[in-house]
TORNU-328926 format. One record per residue (C-alpha): residue number from 1; residue in one letter; y, z negated, x. Coordinates in nm, 2 decimals. Each point is the difference from the previous one (the first is absolute). Example, Ala and Ser with C-alpha at 12.3 -4.5 7.8 and 13.67 -1.06 7.14 Angstrom:
BEGIN
<site><pos>1</pos><code>A</code><v>-0.45</v><w>-0.78</w><u>1.23</u></site>
<site><pos>2</pos><code>S</code><v>0.34</v><w>0.07</w><u>0.14</u></site>
END
This chain:
BEGIN
<site><pos>1</pos><code>M</code><v>-2.38</v><w>-0.64</w><u>-2.05</u></site>
<site><pos>2</pos><code>Q</code><v>0.20</v><w>-0.27</w><u>-0.22</u></site>
<site><pos>3</pos><code>H</code><v>0.36</v><w>-0.05</w><u>-0.06</u></site>
<site><pos>4</pos><code>A</code><v>0.04</v><w>-0.37</w><u>-0.03</u></site>
<site><pos>5</pos><code>I</code><v>0.33</v><w>0.00</w><u>-0.18</u></site>
<site><pos>6</pos><code>K</code><v>0.21</v><w>0.24</w><u>-0.23</u></site>
<site><pos>7</pos><code>I</code><v>0.33</v><w>0.09</w><u>0.20</u></site>
<site><pos>8</pos><code>S</code><v>0.22</v><w>0.04</w><u>-0.29</u></site>
<site><pos>9</pos><code>L</code><v>0.18</v><w>-0.27</w><u>-0.19</u></site>
<site><pos>10</pos><code>V</code><v>-0.04</v><w>-0.33</w><u>0.20</u></site>
<site><pos>11</pos><code>T</code><v>0.08</v><w>0.18</w><u>0.32</u></site>
<site><pos>12</pos><code>I</code><v>0.32</v><w>0.18</w><u>-0.18</u></site>
<site><pos>13</pos><code>L</code><v>0.09</v><w>-0.31</w><u>-0.09</u></site>
<site><pos>14</pos><code>V</code><v>-0.01</v><w>-0.13</w><u>0.31</u></site>
<site><pos>15</pos><code>L</code><v>0.20</v><w>0.26</w><u>0.14</u></site>
<site><pos>16</pos><code>T</code><v>0.29</v><w>-0.02</w><u>-0.27</u></site>
<site><pos>17</pos><code>I</code><v>0.05</v><w>-0.34</w><u>0.03</u></site>
<site><pos>18</pos><code>A</code><v>0.03</v><w>0.02</w><u>0.38</u></site>
<site><pos>19</pos><code>V</code><v>0.34</v><w>0.13</w><u>-0.06</u></site>
<site><pos>20</pos><code>L</code><v>0.12</v><w>-0.33</w><u>-0.15</u></site>
<site><pos>21</pos><code>A</code><v>-0.13</v><w>-0.21</w><u>0.27</u></site>
<site><pos>22</pos><code>P</code><v>0.21</v><w>-0.20</w><u>0.23</u></site>
<site><pos>23</pos><code>A</code><v>0.11</v><w>0.16</w><u>0.32</u></site>
<site><pos>24</pos><code>Q</code><v>-0.22</v><w>-0.10</w><u>0.30</u></site>
<site><pos>25</pos><code>N</code><v>0.09</v><w>0.06</w><u>0.41</u></site>
<site><pos>26</pos><code>K</code><v>0.34</v><w>0.19</w><u>-0.12</u></site>
<site><pos>27</pos><code>T</code><v>0.17</v><w>0.18</w><u>0.30</u></site>
<site><pos>28</pos><code>D</code><v>0.31</v><w>-0.17</w><u>0.13</u></site>
<site><pos>29</pos><code>D</code><v>0.33</v><w>0.14</w><u>-0.14</u></site>
<site><pos>30</pos><code>K</code><v>0.16</v><w>-0.08</w><u>0.34</u></site>
<site><pos>31</pos><code>K</code><v>-0.23</v><w>0.24</w><u>0.20</u></site>
<site><pos>32</pos><code>P</code><v>0.18</v><w>0.23</w><u>0.16</u></site>
<site><pos>33</pos><code>K</code><v>-0.01</v><w>0.35</w><u>-0.15</u></site>
<site><pos>34</pos><code>M</code><v>-0.20</v><w>0.28</w><u>0.16</u></site>
<site><pos>35</pos><code>T</code><v>0.18</v><w>0.20</w><u>0.23</u></site>
<site><pos>36</pos><code>T</code><v>-0.02</v><w>0.41</w><u>-0.04</u></site>
<site><pos>37</pos><code>A</code><v>-0.19</v><w>-0.01</w><u>0.34</u></site>
<site><pos>38</pos><code>E</code><v>-0.27</v><w>-0.25</w><u>-0.14</u></site>
<site><pos>39</pos><code>R</code><v>-0.02</v><w>0.20</w><u>-0.35</u></site>
<site><pos>40</pos><code>L</code><v>-0.07</v><w>0.34</w><u>0.18</u></site>
<site><pos>41</pos><code>A</code><v>-0.26</v><w>-0.18</w><u>0.22</u></site>
<site><pos>42</pos><code>L</code><v>-0.19</v><w>-0.10</w><u>-0.30</u></site>
<site><pos>43</pos><code>L</code><v>0.01</v><w>0.34</w><u>-0.17</u></site>
<site><pos>44</pos><code>K</code><v>-0.15</v><w>0.16</w><u>0.33</u></site>
<site><pos>45</pos><code>T</code><v>-0.29</v><w>-0.25</w><u>0.00</u></site>
<site><pos>46</pos><code>F</code><v>-0.03</v><w>0.05</w><u>-0.35</u></site>
<site><pos>47</pos><code>N</code><v>0.01</v><w>0.38</w><u>0.02</u></site>
<site><pos>48</pos><code>G</code><v>-0.28</v><w>-0.03</w><u>0.29</u></site>
<site><pos>49</pos><code>E</code><v>-0.25</v><w>-0.17</w><u>-0.24</u></site>
<site><pos>50</pos><code>F</code><v>-0.10</v><w>0.23</w><u>-0.23</u></site>
<site><pos>51</pos><code>V</code><v>-0.34</v><w>0.19</w><u>0.05</u></site>
<site><pos>52</pos><code>K</code><v>-0.05</v><w>0.35</w><u>-0.12</u></site>
<site><pos>53</pos><code>I</code><v>-0.24</v><w>0.06</w><u>-0.28</u></site>
<site><pos>54</pos><code>S</code><v>-0.10</v><w>0.38</w><u>0.00</u></site>
<site><pos>55</pos><code>P</code><v>-0.24</v><w>0.03</w><u>-0.31</u></site>
<site><pos>56</pos><code>G</code><v>-0.25</v><w>0.26</w><u>0.05</u></site>
<site><pos>57</pos><code>T</code><v>0.02</v><w>0.02</w><u>0.41</u></site>
<site><pos>58</pos><code>E</code><v>-0.22</v><w>-0.21</w><u>0.25</u></site>
<site><pos>59</pos><code>K</code><v>-0.10</v><w>-0.36</w><u>-0.15</u></site>
<site><pos>60</pos><code>F</code><v>0.24</v><w>0.03</w><u>-0.31</u></site>
<site><pos>61</pos><code>P</code><v>-0.21</v><w>0.13</w><u>-0.34</u></site>
<site><pos>62</pos><code>A</code><v>0.21</v><w>0.23</w><u>-0.21</u></site>
<site><pos>63</pos><code>T</code><v>-0.16</v><w>-0.18</w><u>-0.31</u></site>
<site><pos>64</pos><code>F</code><v>-0.11</v><w>-0.35</w><u>-0.07</u></site>
<site><pos>65</pos><code>V</code><v>-0.12</v><w>-0.15</w><u>-0.31</u></site>
<site><pos>66</pos><code>M</code><v>0.27</v><w>-0.22</w><u>-0.11</u></site>
<site><pos>67</pos><code>G</code><v>-0.08</v><w>-0.30</w><u>-0.26</u></site>
<site><pos>68</pos><code>S</code><v>-0.30</v><w>-0.18</w><u>-0.05</u></site>
<site><pos>69</pos><code>S</code><v>-0.28</v><w>0.06</w><u>-0.26</u></site>
<site><pos>70</pos><code>D</code><v>-0.11</v><w>-0.38</w><u>0.03</u></site>
<site><pos>71</pos><code>G</code><v>0.34</v><w>-0.19</w><u>0.02</u></site>
<site><pos>72</pos><code>E</code><v>0.27</v><w>-0.05</w><u>-0.25</u></site>
<site><pos>73</pos><code>A</code><v>0.10</v><w>0.19</w><u>-0.32</u></site>
<site><pos>74</pos><code>S</code><v>0.32</v><w>0.11</w><u>0.18</u></site>
<site><pos>75</pos><code>E</code><v>-0.23</v><w>0.16</w><u>0.29</u></site>
<site><pos>76</pos><code>K</code><v>-0.19</v><w>0.24</w><u>-0.18</u></site>
<site><pos>77</pos><code>P</code><v>-0.11</v><w>0.24</w><u>-0.06</u></site>
<site><pos>78</pos><code>A</code><v>-0.05</v><w>0.08</w><u>0.37</u></site>
<site><pos>79</pos><code>R</code><v>0.12</v><w>0.36</w><u>0.08</u></site>
<site><pos>80</pos><code>T</code><v>0.04</v><w>0.22</w><u>0.30</u></site>
<site><pos>81</pos><code>V</code><v>0.33</v><w>0.04</w><u>0.13</u></site>
<site><pos>82</pos><code>K</code><v>0.12</v><w>0.29</w><u>0.26</u></site>
<site><pos>83</pos><code>L</code><v>0.28</v><w>-0.07</w><u>0.24</u></site>
<site><pos>84</pos><code>T</code><v>0.15</v><w>0.33</w><u>0.12</u></site>
<site><pos>85</pos><code>S</code><v>0.28</v><w>-0.13</w><u>0.20</u></site>
<site><pos>86</pos><code>A</code><v>0.04</v><w>-0.17</w><u>0.34</u></site>
<site><pos>87</pos><code>F</code><v>0.22</v><w>-0.31</w><u>0.00</u></site>
<site><pos>88</pos><code>S</code><v>0.01</v><w>-0.32</w><u>0.20</u></site>
<site><pos>89</pos><code>I</code><v>-0.04</v><w>-0.38</w><u>-0.10</u></site>
<site><pos>90</pos><code>A</code><v>0.16</v><w>-0.29</w><u>0.17</u></site>
<site><pos>91</pos><code>K</code><v>-0.29</v><w>-0.22</w><u>0.18</u></site>
<site><pos>92</pos><code>Y</code><v>0.18</v><w>-0.34</w><u>-0.14</u></site>
<site><pos>93</pos><code>E</code><v>0.16</v><w>-0.10</w><u>-0.30</u></site>
<site><pos>94</pos><code>V</code><v>0.38</v><w>0.02</w><u>0.02</u></site>
<site><pos>95</pos><code>P</code><v>0.12</v><w>-0.33</w><u>0.22</u></site>
<site><pos>96</pos><code>Q</code><v>0.27</v><w>-0.23</w><u>-0.06</u></site>
<site><pos>97</pos><code>N</code><v>0.20</v><w>0.10</w><u>0.34</u></site>
<site><pos>98</pos><code>L</code><v>-0.01</v><w>0.36</w><u>-0.12</u></site>
<site><pos>99</pos><code>W</code><v>0.10</v><w>-0.07</w><u>-0.39</u></site>
<site><pos>100</pos><code>E</code><v>0.30</v><w>-0.20</w><u>0.13</u></site>
<site><pos>101</pos><code>A</code><v>0.08</v><w>0.30</w><u>0.23</u></site>
<site><pos>102</pos><code>V</code><v>0.04</v><w>0.26</w><u>-0.28</u></site>
<site><pos>103</pos><code>M</code><v>0.09</v><w>-0.26</w><u>-0.30</u></site>
<site><pos>104</pos><code>G</code><v>0.23</v><w>-0.22</w><u>0.19</u></site>
<site><pos>105</pos><code>K</code><v>-0.16</v><w>-0.33</w><u>-0.10</u></site>
<site><pos>106</pos><code>N</code><v>-0.38</v><w>-0.16</w><u>0.00</u></site>
<site><pos>107</pos><code>P</code><v>-0.14</v><w>-0.11</w><u>-0.39</u></site>
<site><pos>108</pos><code>S</code><v>-0.32</v><w>-0.14</w><u>0.12</u></site>
<site><pos>109</pos><code>K</code><v>-0.08</v><w>-0.35</w><u>-0.09</u></site>
<site><pos>110</pos><code>W</code><v>-0.26</v><w>-0.04</w><u>0.32</u></site>
<site><pos>111</pos><code>T</code><v>0.21</v><w>0.13</w><u>0.30</u></site>
<site><pos>112</pos><code>G</code><v>-0.10</v><w>0.13</w><u>0.32</u></site>
<site><pos>113</pos><code>P</code><v>0.14</v><w>0.34</w><u>0.13</u></site>
<site><pos>114</pos><code>R</code><v>-0.34</v><w>0.16</w><u>0.01</u></site>
<site><pos>115</pos><code>N</code><v>-0.13</v><w>-0.15</w><u>-0.28</u></site>
<site><pos>116</pos><code>S</code><v>-0.02</v><w>0.27</w><u>-0.31</u></site>
<site><pos>117</pos><code>V</code><v>0.31</v><w>-0.02</w><u>-0.24</u></site>
<site><pos>118</pos><code>E</code><v>-0.05</v><w>-0.13</w><u>-0.32</u></site>
<site><pos>119</pos><code>M</code><v>0.22</v><w>-0.14</w><u>-0.31</u></site>
<site><pos>120</pos><code>L</code><v>0.14</v><w>0.38</w><u>-0.09</u></site>
<site><pos>121</pos><code>S</code><v>-0.08</v><w>0.22</w><u>-0.29</u></site>
<site><pos>122</pos><code>W</code><v>-0.13</v><w>0.35</w><u>-0.03</u></site>
<site><pos>123</pos><code>Q</code><v>0.37</v><w>0.10</w><u>-0.08</u></site>
<site><pos>124</pos><code>E</code><v>0.09</v><w>-0.12</w><u>0.37</u></site>
<site><pos>125</pos><code>A</code><v>-0.28</v><w>0.11</w><u>0.15</u></site>
<site><pos>126</pos><code>M</code><v>0.11</v><w>0.36</w><u>-0.11</u></site>
<site><pos>127</pos><code>A</code><v>0.35</v><w>-0.09</w><u>0.12</u></site>
<site><pos>128</pos><code>F</code><v>-0.14</v><w>-0.10</w><u>0.35</u></site>
<site><pos>129</pos><code>C</code><v>-0.16</v><w>0.33</w><u>0.04</u></site>
<site><pos>130</pos><code>Q</code><v>0.29</v><w>0.20</w><u>-0.09</u></site>
<site><pos>131</pos><code>R</code><v>0.22</v><w>-0.21</w><u>0.23</u></site>
<site><pos>132</pos><code>A</code><v>-0.25</v><w>0.02</w><u>0.28</u></site>
<site><pos>133</pos><code>T</code><v>0.01</v><w>0.37</w><u>-0.04</u></site>
<site><pos>134</pos><code>A</code><v>0.36</v><w>0.05</w><u>0.05</u></site>
<site><pos>135</pos><code>M</code><v>-0.01</v><w>-0.22</w><u>0.27</u></site>
<site><pos>136</pos><code>M</code><v>-0.26</v><w>0.17</w><u>0.20</u></site>
<site><pos>137</pos><code>R</code><v>0.15</v><w>0.34</w><u>-0.05</u></site>
<site><pos>138</pos><code>A</code><v>0.32</v><w>-0.09</w><u>0.10</u></site>
<site><pos>139</pos><code>A</code><v>-0.16</v><w>-0.19</w><u>0.30</u></site>
<site><pos>140</pos><code>K</code><v>-0.20</v><w>0.32</w><u>0.08</u></site>
<site><pos>141</pos><code>L</code><v>-0.35</v><w>-0.17</w><u>-0.04</u></site>
<site><pos>142</pos><code>I</code><v>-0.09</v><w>0.26</w><u>-0.27</u></site>
<site><pos>143</pos><code>E</code><v>0.06</v><w>0.33</w><u>-0.10</u></site>
<site><pos>144</pos><code>A</code><v>0.24</v><w>0.07</w><u>-0.33</u></site>
<site><pos>145</pos><code>S</code><v>-0.30</v><w>0.15</w><u>-0.13</u></site>
<site><pos>146</pos><code>E</code><v>-0.20</v><w>-0.38</w><u>0.02</u></site>
<site><pos>147</pos><code>E</code><v>0.00</v><w>-0.29</w><u>-0.20</u></site>
<site><pos>148</pos><code>I</code><v>-0.09</v><w>-0.34</w><u>-0.03</u></site>
<site><pos>149</pos><code>R</code><v>-0.15</v><w>-0.08</w><u>-0.33</u></site>
<site><pos>150</pos><code>L</code><v>-0.26</v><w>-0.21</w><u>-0.18</u></site>
<site><pos>151</pos><code>P</code><v>-0.33</v><w>0.12</w><u>0.01</u></site>
<site><pos>152</pos><code>T</code><v>-0.19</v><w>0.18</w><u>-0.31</u></site>
<site><pos>153</pos><code>E</code><v>-0.27</v><w>-0.23</w><u>-0.15</u></site>
<site><pos>154</pos><code>A</code><v>-0.23</v><w>0.30</w><u>0.14</u></site>
<site><pos>155</pos><code>E</code><v>0.13</v><w>-0.02</w><u>0.33</u></site>
<site><pos>156</pos><code>W</code><v>-0.01</v><w>-0.38</w><u>0.01</u></site>
<site><pos>157</pos><code>E</code><v>-0.39</v><w>0.00</w><u>-0.09</u></site>
<site><pos>158</pos><code>Y</code><v>-0.09</v><w>0.30</w><u>0.22</u></site>
<site><pos>159</pos><code>C</code><v>0.14</v><w>-0.19</w><u>0.27</u></site>
<site><pos>160</pos><code>C</code><v>-0.14</v><w>-0.33</w><u>-0.10</u></site>
<site><pos>161</pos><code>R</code><v>-0.34</v><w>0.15</w><u>-0.03</u></site>
<site><pos>162</pos><code>A</code><v>0.04</v><w>0.17</w><u>0.35</u></site>
<site><pos>163</pos><code>G</code><v>-0.29</v><w>0.21</w><u>-0.07</u></site>
<site><pos>164</pos><code>T</code><v>-0.24</v><w>-0.26</w><u>-0.13</u></site>
<site><pos>165</pos><code>T</code><v>-0.14</v><w>-0.01</w><u>-0.37</u></site>
<site><pos>166</pos><code>T</code><v>-0.10</v><w>-0.36</w><u>0.02</u></site>
<site><pos>167</pos><code>A</code><v>0.19</v><w>-0.29</w><u>-0.23</u></site>
<site><pos>168</pos><code>Y</code><v>0.18</v><w>-0.05</w><u>0.36</u></site>
<site><pos>169</pos><code>S</code><v>0.11</v><w>0.18</w><u>0.28</u></site>
<site><pos>170</pos><code>F</code><v>-0.25</v><w>-0.23</w><u>0.24</u></site>
<site><pos>171</pos><code>G</code><v>-0.30</v><w>0.00</w><u>-0.26</u></site>
<site><pos>172</pos><code>Q</code><v>-0.12</v><w>-0.05</w><u>-0.35</u></site>
<site><pos>173</pos><code>E</code><v>0.03</v><w>-0.38</w><u>0.03</u></site>
<site><pos>174</pos><code>A</code><v>0.24</v><w>-0.25</w><u>0.08</u></site>
<site><pos>175</pos><code>R</code><v>-0.22</v><w>-0.29</w><u>0.01</u></site>
<site><pos>176</pos><code>D</code><v>-0.26</v><w>-0.14</w><u>0.18</u></site>
<site><pos>177</pos><code>D</code><v>-0.30</v><w>-0.18</w><u>-0.22</u></site>
<site><pos>178</pos><code>G</code><v>0.10</v><w>-0.34</w><u>0.10</u></site>
<site><pos>179</pos><code>D</code><v>0.37</v><w>0.02</w><u>-0.11</u></site>
<site><pos>180</pos><code>K</code><v>0.09</v><w>-0.22</w><u>-0.25</u></site>
<site><pos>181</pos><code>A</code><v>0.38</v><w>-0.03</w><u>-0.20</u></site>
<site><pos>182</pos><code>N</code><v>0.23</v><w>0.24</w><u>0.12</u></site>
<site><pos>183</pos><code>K</code><v>-0.16</v><w>0.05</w><u>0.34</u></site>
<site><pos>184</pos><code>A</code><v>-0.05</v><w>0.36</w><u>0.09</u></site>
<site><pos>185</pos><code>S</code><v>-0.12</v><w>0.01</w><u>0.34</u></site>
<site><pos>186</pos><code>R</code><v>-0.04</v><w>0.40</w><u>0.03</u></site>
<site><pos>187</pos><code>L</code><v>0.35</v><w>0.07</w><u>-0.12</u></site>
<site><pos>188</pos><code>S</code><v>0.16</v><w>-0.29</w><u>0.17</u></site>
<site><pos>189</pos><code>P</code><v>0.02</v><w>0.20</w><u>0.36</u></site>
<site><pos>190</pos><code>F</code><v>0.18</v><w>0.29</w><u>-0.17</u></site>
<site><pos>191</pos><code>G</code><v>0.22</v><w>-0.13</w><u>-0.29</u></site>
<site><pos>192</pos><code>W</code><v>0.18</v><w>-0.32</w><u>-0.10</u></site>
<site><pos>193</pos><code>H</code><v>-0.11</v><w>-0.11</w><u>-0.32</u></site>
<site><pos>194</pos><code>T</code><v>0.01</v><w>-0.35</w><u>-0.20</u></site>
<site><pos>195</pos><code>G</code><v>-0.34</v><w>-0.11</w><u>0.22</u></site>
<site><pos>196</pos><code>N</code><v>0.19</v><w>0.04</w><u>0.32</u></site>
<site><pos>197</pos><code>A</code><v>0.39</v><w>-0.03</w><u>-0.05</u></site>
<site><pos>198</pos><code>A</code><v>0.23</v><w>-0.28</w><u>-0.11</u></site>
<site><pos>199</pos><code>G</code><v>0.32</v><w>0.23</w><u>-0.04</u></site>
<site><pos>200</pos><code>N</code><v>0.15</v><w>0.31</w><u>0.14</u></site>
<site><pos>201</pos><code>D</code><v>0.02</v><w>-0.16</w><u>0.33</u></site>
<site><pos>202</pos><code>P</code><v>-0.16</v><w>0.25</w><u>0.27</u></site>
<site><pos>203</pos><code>P</code><v>0.15</v><w>0.31</w><u>0.18</u></site>
<site><pos>204</pos><code>V</code><v>-0.09</v><w>0.32</w><u>-0.15</u></site>
<site><pos>205</pos><code>G</code><v>-0.31</v><w>0.15</w><u>0.20</u></site>
<site><pos>206</pos><code>A</code><v>-0.15</v><w>-0.34</w><u>0.07</u></site>
<site><pos>207</pos><code>L</code><v>-0.36</v><w>0.10</w><u>-0.10</u></site>
<site><pos>208</pos><code>K</code><v>-0.21</v><w>0.30</w><u>0.02</u></site>
<site><pos>209</pos><code>P</code><v>0.12</v><w>0.32</w><u>-0.08</u></site>
<site><pos>210</pos><code>N</code><v>-0.19</v><w>0.27</w><u>-0.25</u></site>
<site><pos>211</pos><code>P</code><v>-0.18</v><w>0.29</w><u>0.18</u></site>
<site><pos>212</pos><code>W</code><v>0.32</v><w>0.17</w><u>0.01</u></site>
<site><pos>213</pos><code>G</code><v>0.18</v><w>-0.26</w><u>0.19</u></site>
<site><pos>214</pos><code>L</code><v>0.20</v><w>-0.10</w><u>-0.30</u></site>
<site><pos>215</pos><code>Y</code><v>0.03</v><w>-0.38</w><u>-0.05</u></site>
<site><pos>216</pos><code>D</code><v>0.03</v><w>-0.27</w><u>-0.28</u></site>
<site><pos>217</pos><code>M</code><v>-0.12</v><w>0.29</w><u>-0.24</u></site>
<site><pos>218</pos><code>H</code><v>-0.25</v><w>-0.27</w><u>-0.16</u></site>
<site><pos>219</pos><code>G</code><v>0.23</v><w>-0.31</w><u>-0.09</u></site>
<site><pos>220</pos><code>Y</code><v>0.28</v><w>-0.17</w><u>0.14</u></site>
<site><pos>221</pos><code>L</code><v>0.25</v><w>0.15</w><u>-0.24</u></site>
<site><pos>222</pos><code>W</code><v>-0.02</v><w>0.20</w><u>-0.32</u></site>
<site><pos>223</pos><code>E</code><v>0.16</v><w>0.37</w><u>0.08</u></site>
<site><pos>224</pos><code>F</code><v>0.23</v><w>0.21</w><u>-0.25</u></site>
<site><pos>225</pos><code>V</code><v>-0.11</v><w>0.33</w><u>-0.03</u></site>
<site><pos>226</pos><code>A</code><v>0.21</v><w>0.29</w><u>-0.16</u></site>
<site><pos>227</pos><code>D</code><v>-0.18</v><w>0.05</w><u>-0.32</u></site>
<site><pos>228</pos><code>A</code><v>0.07</v><w>-0.11</w><u>-0.37</u></site>
<site><pos>229</pos><code>W</code><v>-0.30</v><w>-0.25</w><u>-0.12</u></site>
<site><pos>230</pos><code>H</code><v>-0.26</v><w>0.14</w><u>-0.22</u></site>
<site><pos>231</pos><code>P</code><v>-0.29</v><w>-0.20</w><u>-0.12</u></site>
<site><pos>232</pos><code>D</code><v>-0.26</v><w>0.22</w><u>0.14</u></site>
<site><pos>233</pos><code>Y</code><v>-0.03</v><w>0.33</w><u>0.17</u></site>
<site><pos>234</pos><code>K</code><v>-0.05</v><w>0.25</w><u>-0.32</u></site>
<site><pos>235</pos><code>G</code><v>0.25</v><w>0.26</w><u>0.06</u></site>
<site><pos>236</pos><code>A</code><v>0.08</v><w>-0.08</w><u>0.33</u></site>
<site><pos>237</pos><code>P</code><v>0.08</v><w>0.27</w><u>0.25</u></site>
<site><pos>238</pos><code>G</code><v>-0.31</v><w>0.18</w><u>0.21</u></site>
<site><pos>239</pos><code>N</code><v>0.25</v><w>0.01</w><u>0.33</u></site>
<site><pos>240</pos><code>S</code><v>0.20</v><w>-0.30</w><u>0.17</u></site>
<site><pos>241</pos><code>S</code><v>0.31</v><w>0.06</w><u>-0.23</u></site>
<site><pos>242</pos><code>A</code><v>0.15</v><w>-0.32</w><u>-0.11</u></site>
<site><pos>243</pos><code>W</code><v>-0.06</v><w>-0.02</w><u>-0.34</u></site>
<site><pos>244</pos><code>D</code><v>0.30</v><w>-0.03</w><u>-0.23</u></site>
<site><pos>245</pos><code>G</code><v>0.17</v><w>-0.13</w><u>0.29</u></site>
<site><pos>246</pos><code>Q</code><v>0.35</v><w>0.15</w><u>-0.06</u></site>
<site><pos>247</pos><code>K</code><v>-0.01</v><w>-0.15</w><u>-0.40</u></site>
<site><pos>248</pos><code>K</code><v>0.18</v><w>-0.32</w><u>-0.09</u></site>
<site><pos>249</pos><code>Y</code><v>-0.29</v><w>-0.25</w><u>-0.06</u></site>
<site><pos>250</pos><code>V</code><v>0.01</v><w>-0.36</w><u>-0.03</u></site>
<site><pos>251</pos><code>S</code><v>-0.30</v><w>-0.07</w><u>0.22</u></site>
<site><pos>252</pos><code>R</code><v>-0.12</v><w>0.15</w><u>0.29</u></site>
<site><pos>253</pos><code>V</code><v>-0.32</v><w>0.01</w><u>0.21</u></site>
<site><pos>254</pos><code>I</code><v>-0.08</v><w>-0.26</w><u>0.28</u></site>
<site><pos>255</pos><code>R</code><v>-0.29</v><w>0.03</w><u>0.24</u></site>
<site><pos>256</pos><code>S</code><v>-0.18</v><w>-0.23</w><u>0.29</u></site>
<site><pos>257</pos><code>G</code><v>-0.01</v><w>-0.32</w><u>-0.14</u></site>
<site><pos>258</pos><code>S</code><v>0.16</v><w>-0.34</w><u>0.17</u></site>
<site><pos>259</pos><code>W</code><v>-0.04</v><w>-0.31</w><u>0.17</u></site>
<site><pos>260</pos><code>R</code><v>0.01</v><w>-0.14</w><u>-0.36</u></site>
<site><pos>261</pos><code>D</code><v>-0.31</v><w>0.21</w><u>-0.10</u></site>
<site><pos>262</pos><code>R</code><v>-0.38</v><w>-0.06</w><u>0.01</u></site>
<site><pos>263</pos><code>H</code><v>-0.19</v><w>0.27</w><u>0.19</u></site>
<site><pos>264</pos><code>P</code><v>-0.08</v><w>0.25</w><u>-0.33</u></site>
<site><pos>265</pos><code>S</code><v>0.38</v><w>0.03</w><u>0.00</u></site>
<site><pos>266</pos><code>L</code><v>-0.03</v><w>0.18</w><u>0.33</u></site>
<site><pos>267</pos><code>R</code><v>-0.21</v><w>0.26</w><u>-0.06</u></site>
<site><pos>268</pos><code>S</code><v>0.11</v><w>0.36</w><u>0.06</u></site>
<site><pos>269</pos><code>A</code><v>-0.01</v><w>0.08</w><u>-0.34</u></site>
<site><pos>270</pos><code>A</code><v>0.19</v><w>-0.33</w><u>-0.13</u></site>
<site><pos>271</pos><code>R</code><v>0.32</v><w>0.08</w><u>-0.17</u></site>
<site><pos>272</pos><code>L</code><v>0.27</v><w>-0.18</w><u>-0.23</u></site>
<site><pos>273</pos><code>P</code><v>0.28</v><w>0.08</w><u>-0.21</u></site>
<site><pos>274</pos><code>L</code><v>0.34</v><w>-0.18</w><u>0.10</u></site>
<site><pos>275</pos><code>P</code><v>0.34</v><w>0.04</w><u>-0.18</u></site>
<site><pos>276</pos><code>D</code><v>0.24</v><w>0.16</w><u>0.25</u></site>
<site><pos>277</pos><code>H</code><v>0.27</v><w>-0.28</w><u>-0.03</u></site>
<site><pos>278</pos><code>V</code><v>-0.24</v><w>-0.26</w><u>0.10</u></site>
<site><pos>279</pos><code>K</code><v>-0.01</v><w>-0.16</w><u>0.34</u></site>
<site><pos>280</pos><code>S</code><v>-0.27</v><w>-0.22</w><u>0.17</u></site>
<site><pos>281</pos><code>D</code><v>-0.08</v><w>-0.16</w><u>0.33</u></site>
<site><pos>282</pos><code>A</code><v>-0.36</v><w>0.18</w><u>-0.04</u></site>
<site><pos>283</pos><code>I</code><v>0.16</v><w>0.33</w><u>0.00</u></site>
<site><pos>284</pos><code>G</code><v>0.13</v><w>0.24</w><u>0.26</u></site>
<site><pos>285</pos><code>L</code><v>0.02</v><w>0.38</w><u>0.10</u></site>
<site><pos>286</pos><code>R</code><v>-0.16</v><w>0.27</w><u>0.26</u></site>
<site><pos>287</pos><code>C</code><v>0.16</v><w>0.31</w><u>0.06</u></site>
<site><pos>288</pos><code>V</code><v>-0.05</v><w>0.37</w><u>0.01</u></site>
<site><pos>289</pos><code>K</code><v>0.15</v><w>0.26</w><u>0.23</u></site>
<site><pos>290</pos><code>A</code><v>-0.03</v><w>0.33</w><u>-0.16</u></site>
<site><pos>291</pos><code>S</code><v>0.18</v><w>0.35</w><u>-0.04</u></site>
<site><pos>292</pos><code>T</code><v>0.24</v><w>0.01</w><u>-0.28</u></site>
<site><pos>293</pos><code>E</code><v>-0.16</v><w>0.35</w><u>-0.08</u></site>
<site><pos>294</pos><code>T</code><v>-0.36</v><w>-0.14</w><u>-0.05</u></site>
<site><pos>295</pos><code>S</code><v>0.15</v><w>-0.27</w><u>-0.24</u></site>
<site><pos>296</pos><code>D</code><v>0.19</v><w>0.19</w><u>-0.17</u></site>
<site><pos>297</pos><code>K</code><v>-0.32</v><w>0.17</w><u>-0.11</u></site>
<site><pos>298</pos><code>K</code><v>-0.16</v><w>-0.33</w><u>-0.07</u></site>
<site><pos>299</pos><code>K</code><v>0.30</v><w>-0.07</w><u>-0.26</u></site>
<site><pos>300</pos><code>G</code><v>-0.06</v><w>0.33</w><u>-0.14</u></site>
<site><pos>301</pos><code>T</code><v>-0.32</v><w>-0.06</w><u>-0.14</u></site>
<site><pos>302</pos><code>E</code><v>0.10</v><w>-0.28</w><u>-0.24</u></site>
END
């Protein structure tokens, strides 16, 4: 398999300068404030959109091979990771109306209530998870022992692969033999990329899901995970804990690729670093719902 581009300096530059780009399609400041009933309805919808993942049962393998032996240096060495705890992951990236319900405003450049939220930093993504947890506990939508959080990098790739071992969850190749330039015919039904998207404009879930019913795992927006960035997997945990997730690092990991990227960046193993304060219209988030007990155990391994 060929990887047509290096997904490091050029892509990072594009993502970084996006924070300085002029705003587009900004929400109207005169828009009526969301009511308590509207916020609750959105939280209920969010709570109903999680997919239960139970490693070691039925279709969910207890282990998977994370990374790629023939990919970028940051994806090596490929290694077997064991998952021991059940969790739930959102089938969609966080949409703008949900973000506004929790955070009070919509920071996105490409606006639409069910478009993925963007123009947020890793720090703000963490704040969203904390506020959503408090609001959903108060509304008795989740138990006091549950929380909303970012997925760990291992959880993210496990869910992106959805039991597959190929470069993408739909197969090994993104392109047909006749595809040229940015065209990727096999990828396009599953992911928004530079060959089929002009911006962050469609609603979440407009394309086909992966085998576990998760949408936009390949492309649309890069997604923040909990882990600090490391240049490769040497010394990485053998379980699904966040690697240095609680430490004060400048750079965090983003996964998935985006509408700004060519197909190699949308592979299941593709990953990039990003300073935790940077915002871009090509970066959003997806949430996990899990027991705080299992989350604490993950934190304790760091």
